[in-house]
C-alpha positions as MATLAB code, in Angstrom:
seq = 'XXXXXXXXXXXXXXXXXXXXXXXXXXXXXXXXXXXXXXXXXXXXXXXXXXXXXXXXXXXXXXXXXXXXXXXXXXXXXXXXXXXXXXXXXXXXXXXXXXXXXXXXXXXXXX';
ca = [
     -26.702  -16.361  -32.308;
     -25.244  -19.791  -33.010;
     -24.487  -22.506  -30.510;
     -20.733  -21.936  -30.656;
     -21.233  -18.204  -30.072;
     -23.204  -18.961  -26.916;
     -20.493  -21.328  -25.702;
     -17.791  -18.714  -26.279;
     -19.846  -16.030  -24.551;
     -20.536  -18.338  -21.593;
     -16.900  -19.359  -21.160;
     -15.781  -15.734  -21.450;
     -18.375  -14.593  -18.923;
     -17.387  -17.342  -16.476;
     -13.688  -16.470  -16.711;
     -14.305  -12.746  -16.271;
     -16.674  -13.265  -13.346;
     -14.096  -15.521  -11.687;
     -11.472  -12.809  -12.111;
     -13.769  -10.121  -10.751;
     -14.740  -12.253   -7.745;
     -11.073  -12.949   -7.019;
     -10.275   -9.243   -7.234;
     -13.179   -8.320   -4.970;
     -12.135  -10.933   -2.408;
      -8.588   -9.594   -2.372;
      -9.750   -5.989   -1.992;
     -12.173   -6.880    0.811;
     -10.005   -9.278    2.811;
      -6.397   -8.934    1.679;
      -6.382  -12.653    0.845;
      -4.120  -13.514   -2.077;
      -4.627  -16.591   -4.273;
      -2.022  -19.298   -3.671;
      -0.505  -18.942   -7.151;
       0.671  -15.381   -6.509;
       0.983  -15.068   -2.766;
       4.752  -14.978   -2.502;
       5.229  -12.343   -5.218;
       2.433   -9.904   -4.353;
       3.544   -7.345   -1.785;
       0.458   -5.108   -1.867;
      -2.564   -7.402   -2.155;
      -5.295   -4.751   -2.162;
      -3.641   -2.916   -5.038;
      -3.400   -6.227   -6.891;
      -7.121   -6.784   -6.280;
      -7.970   -3.358   -7.676;
      -5.880   -4.137  -10.756;
      -7.722   -7.427  -11.192;
     -11.090   -5.664  -11.000;
     -10.050   -2.983  -13.489;
      -8.734   -5.635  -15.875;
     -11.918   -7.709  -15.607;
     -14.121   -4.669  -16.248;
     -11.980   -3.620  -19.217;
     -11.926   -7.056  -20.797;
     -15.672   -7.466  -20.193;
     -16.342   -4.206  -21.968;
     -14.151   -5.217  -24.865;
     -15.471   -8.768  -25.179;
     -19.171   -8.072  -24.877;
     -19.282   -4.773  -26.768;
     -16.836   -5.919  -29.429;
     -16.299   -9.415  -30.822;
     -19.017  -11.209  -28.836;
     -21.645   -8.578  -29.597;
     -24.309   -9.381  -32.177;
     -23.290   -6.327  -34.195;
     -19.566   -6.053  -33.387;
     -19.007   -2.617  -34.905;
     -22.016   -0.947  -33.289;
     -20.213   -0.140  -30.046;
     -16.616   -0.108  -31.270;
     -15.537    3.075  -29.404;
     -16.748    1.601  -26.102;
     -15.107   -1.735  -26.893;
     -11.852    0.072  -27.663;
     -12.031    1.874  -24.308;
     -12.462   -1.483  -22.587;
      -9.514   -2.845  -24.538;
      -7.471    0.143  -23.369;
      -8.577   -0.316  -19.758;
      -7.283   -3.877  -19.581;
      -3.563   -2.906  -19.760;
      -4.186   -0.334  -17.022;
      -5.374   -3.155  -14.768;
      -2.394   -5.293  -15.748;
       0.028   -2.451  -14.984;
      -1.662   -1.976  -11.611;
      -1.240   -5.673  -10.866;
       2.433   -5.517  -11.813;
       3.012   -2.483   -9.603;
       1.531   -4.442   -6.681;
       4.575   -6.719   -6.845;
       6.861   -3.845   -5.880;
       7.060   -2.616   -2.304;
       5.278    0.619   -1.480;
       7.037    3.728   -0.305;
       8.408    3.460    3.185;
       7.407    6.280    5.463;
      10.200    8.351    6.845;
      10.566    7.515   10.545;
      11.421   11.116   11.438;
       8.395   12.497    9.611;
       5.994   10.146   11.360;
       7.650   10.849   14.709;
       7.236   14.630   14.267;
       3.637   14.259   13.119;
       2.536   12.599   16.357;
];
């Protein structure tokens, strides 16, 4: 493992951990980072999408290109690469409002 490889792995790990911590904070508290607060209507869903994306990209990065033998775990890396767009789609769906409950249905249920 060369020096540049270690730098790339460290920077990648730091970025992915920061994303995962942000996602966990949003899921736990509903707090939204300032850069997306006005556009995100469902913060917990956005946090789940961030976590899924961070897990997917971590799997891809550390089982694929940043692995010592990059082709040893290629099916797992490909699954991580496929999981990342699922997290991104979840984040994008968090920008749309959720379904509104029907007032009559909730009134009859109580």
